N, C-alpha and C positions, 0 to 999 in steps of 0.2 A: 354383851355390853356394846351399845352403840358408840361409834366414834363421831363426835359432833364438832363441827367447825364453828367457833365462836366468832361472829361477825359484829363488831362494835367499833365506834370511832377511836382513833388514836390521836390524830393531829388536833391542834387547838389547845384546850386545857389538858395537856398530856398527863399531868399528875392525877387529875380527877378521872380521866378516861382510863388510865391504867387501873385505878382502884375499882372502877366499874367493871372492866374486863375480868379482873380477878374475882369479883363477886359473881359474874356470870359463869365463870369456870366452876366456882364452888357450887352454885345453883345446879349446874349440869351434873357435877359429881354426886350431889345429894339426891339427884333423880336417876341414879344408876347409869350415867353415861360417862364416857372418857372424853373430856373436852380438849380441844386443840385451839389455842389462841396464838396464831403466828405473830400478831402484833405485840405480844408480850416477849417474844423471843428474838425476832429478827432486828428490831431496833437496838439490841445490845451488840450486834456485830455490823450493822449497816447504818449509814447516816441518811435519814429520811429527807434531809434538806439538800442532798446531792441527787439530782434527777436520775442519773444512771444507776445509783444504788437503790433509789426508790423503785425503779422499774424492776431491778433484780429481785427486790423484796416481794413485790407484787407477784412476779412470775413464780417465785418459790412458793409463795402462799397458795397460788392457784394449783400448783402441783400437789401440795398437801391436800387441798380441798378435794381433788379427784379421788383420794383414798377414803374420804369421809362418808358416813352413812347419811348425815343430814347437815344442813347449814342452819344455824340459829341467828336470826337478826335480833340483836339485843338492844333494846331501847328504841327511841323514835327517830333519832337523827341518822340519816344515811349519808355518809361522806362519798367522795369520788371513788376512793379505794374500795369501799364497801360495795358500791354499785357495780364495780368490776367483778367482785367476788360473787355477788348475787346473780349477775348475768351468766357467769361461768357455771355456777351451780345449776341454773335453769338449762343451759346448753347441755350439760352432762346428765341431766335428769336426777340430780341430787335433790331430795326433798328440802324445801325451804320453809322454815317455821319462824313465826314472829313471837318474840318474848318481850313484852313491855317491861320497862324498868321496875314498875310496881310489882310485877310477878317475881322478878329476881329478888327484890327486897322483901316480898311478902309470901312467896311460895305457893302461887296458884297454878292451875293446869295451863299448859300451852295451847295455842290455837294454830292451825295451819294458816300460813300467810297466802293471800291471793293477790293478784296484781292490783285489784281495786283498793286493798287495804294499805298498800305500800306507796309512799310518796318519796320519790328520789329528789333530794335537795342537794345540788352540787355545791357543798360548802368548802370543798378542797379543790382548788383550781390547779390542774396540772401545769408544770413548768412549760414555757414555750418550747416547742420542738419535741416534747415528750410523746412517744408513741407506745401504746400498750398493745401487745399481741396476745390475743386470746385464742 
């Protein structure tokens, strides 16, 4: 069973984004994978609005990512935190797959993501002075 890192937005419309991340996890489970969505876990113990805690959460997530077999980009919006996760997956050689929202809701086969298919849109601006170490 593959361990897959679910990469989807958290900030913004948090309630909708949490529902979507849960749906992505269910989609992965229904496709024989064990999903990991750190953005469903860490906000329960860390405060994303506190820059130091946000950095800790991202660093912990990147450590979890290093143990995963694949990273799935779920949906079309890529936040700042997601772009850090994607860059780390590429650095580690963890395969990156793109899973459109329609697939998660409709259950079609995934496609491998290539740099031409991905558009990074920095929708989350890091707090002043925030430095992420990868």
